[in-house]
N, C-alpha and C positions, 0 to 999 in steps of 0.2 A: 617513504617506502609504503607500498600498498600491501596489505595483508587481508586475506579472506578468512572469515570466521563463520563457523556453523554452530547454531544453537539447536541441539537435539534434546527434546524433553525425554526424561527417563520414565515419566508417568503422564497422566492427563495434565495438560497445561491450561490454566485458567488465566486469562488476561482481562481484567476488569477495566472499564473505561475510567477516566479521571473524574467522574461525577460522584458526588457523595450519595449515600443512601438517603432517600427521602423519608416521608412519613410512614406510618404503619401500613404494611402491605405493599409498599413500593419496592421495586427490584433495583438492584445495581445494574446498570446497563453495560453490556459487554461491548468493547470496541475491538472488532476484528477485521482486518489486521490492526494491531495497535499503532499508535503514532510512532514514527521513527525514533522519537526521543526515548521511548520505552526500550527499544533495542540498543540505542546508544548508551543508556544507563546500565543495561545488563552487561554490555561489553566492557564499559568502564569499571563496573563492579568486579568483573572477572579479572581484568588487568590488575586492579588494586589487590585482589585476593591472591593472585599468583605472586605478587611482589611483597606479600605480607604487610600491606599498608591499609587494609580496610579498617583496622582499629583506629588509625589516625583520623579518618573521616568521622568516625563515631565520636571520638574525643574532641575534635575541633571542626564541627559542621560548618562554621563560618569560613573555614579555610579549604573547603572541599575542592573548589576549582583550582586553587594554587597547588594543592597536593596532587591532584590528577595531572596537572601540567608537568610537575616534577617527575612523576612516575611514567606517564604515557607520552610526554613531549607536547610542545605547543601546537603541533600540527594534527593532534588527535581529532578525528572526525569520522562519522559514518557517512559515506558518500553513495552507497548503493545498498538497497534493501530488496531482497527477493525471497520467495518461498520455494523450497526445493522438495520435490516428491518424485520418487522413482528415477533419480539421477537427472531430472530436468529442472531447471530453474525458471521460475515464472515471476513476472512483474505485473502490477496493476495495469489494466488497459489504459493507454495514454488518453489524455483529455480530448485529443483531436480524432480519435477513432470511436466509432459507435458500432456495436454489434446488434444485429437484428436476427430474429428467428427465420431461418431459411425454409424449414419444413417441419412437419409434425414429429419427425424422428429425433428432434432435438438438435439438429445441426444449425449452426449460425453462419452468417456471413458478415464481413466487416464493411463499413462505409466510412469515408473520410469527411471530416469537416474541413472546408477550404475557405480561405478569406475571399470575400467579394465586396465590391463597393456597394454602399447603401444607395438604392435607386433614387433618382431625383424625385422630389415631391414627397418623399417619405421622411419623417423625422423620428428620431429616437434618442435615447439618452446614452447611446454607446459613445465611449470616450475616443474611439478611433474611427478613422474613415472607412475601415474594412470591418466586416462582421463575419463570424463563422457560419457557413451554410452547409447543410448536409447534402452531399453529392450522391448521385446514382441510386436514388430511391424511386422505383417504379410506382410504388403506392405508399401511402402514409402508414407507418408502423411505429410502435413504441420501442425504444431501445431496450435491450436485455441488459440488466444490471448484474454485477457480481461475477464478471469474467476476468480471467487472468491470461496474459500473453506470455508464451515461452520466449527464450532468448533468440531462437531462430525467427520467430514472428517479429520480435523487436528489431532484429537486424534488417528484416525486409522493410519494416516501417521506416527505419532511418534512411533508407535509400529510395523512399518514395513508392514502394510497392505495397500492395495489400497482402497480408498474411492469409493463409488458407485456414479452414476449419480445424485442422489437426493441431494448430498452434494454440488453441484456446482451451482453457480448463475452468469449470465453474468453482465457486467458493466451496461447494460440498466436496471437492477433490482434496481440500486441505483441512477443513474443520467442519464441525457441526455445533450448534448451540446446545448448551446444557439447560434442561428445563427446571433445575432446582432453584428454589426461591433464593434470591440474593446473589446468585452467581451470574446468570445471564438471562436474557429474555428472548 
């Protein structure tokens, strides 16, 4: 059975990466968005709390996986992770799509990486006979990082079409780093 869950912070939400603090003056690095395992852990904790079983995990940490299986079922898994803002859900830009700046107004356009055969006479360490090649680039440009694609754009991508500019949102649409020492950098 598939269930959708939303995590809505009641206050500022700080998600620190899984790196330890370093020496004096070093910051803890923020990982945003966090690894999917962070969300899976949050959902599992919520399920255990709702079933009044979180104390068992604390008392028997070596049995955590068995206790979670008893409470949530053997098929518990987080299979989709997206960020929602203003009633739109966004996913990270797929690895085979590249965004480039279209104009100075901050609009972007998408380009697709498509598999092509390695030309004869060229050798490389690619393990496959096809390599990803960026298509439709009239001039060389650096890709824009930190963009998210809404579900309408994702649907277009899945049927082989390129999404338009309106389907994209930058990281700043969802979060901003906190400059305080030890929280993020």
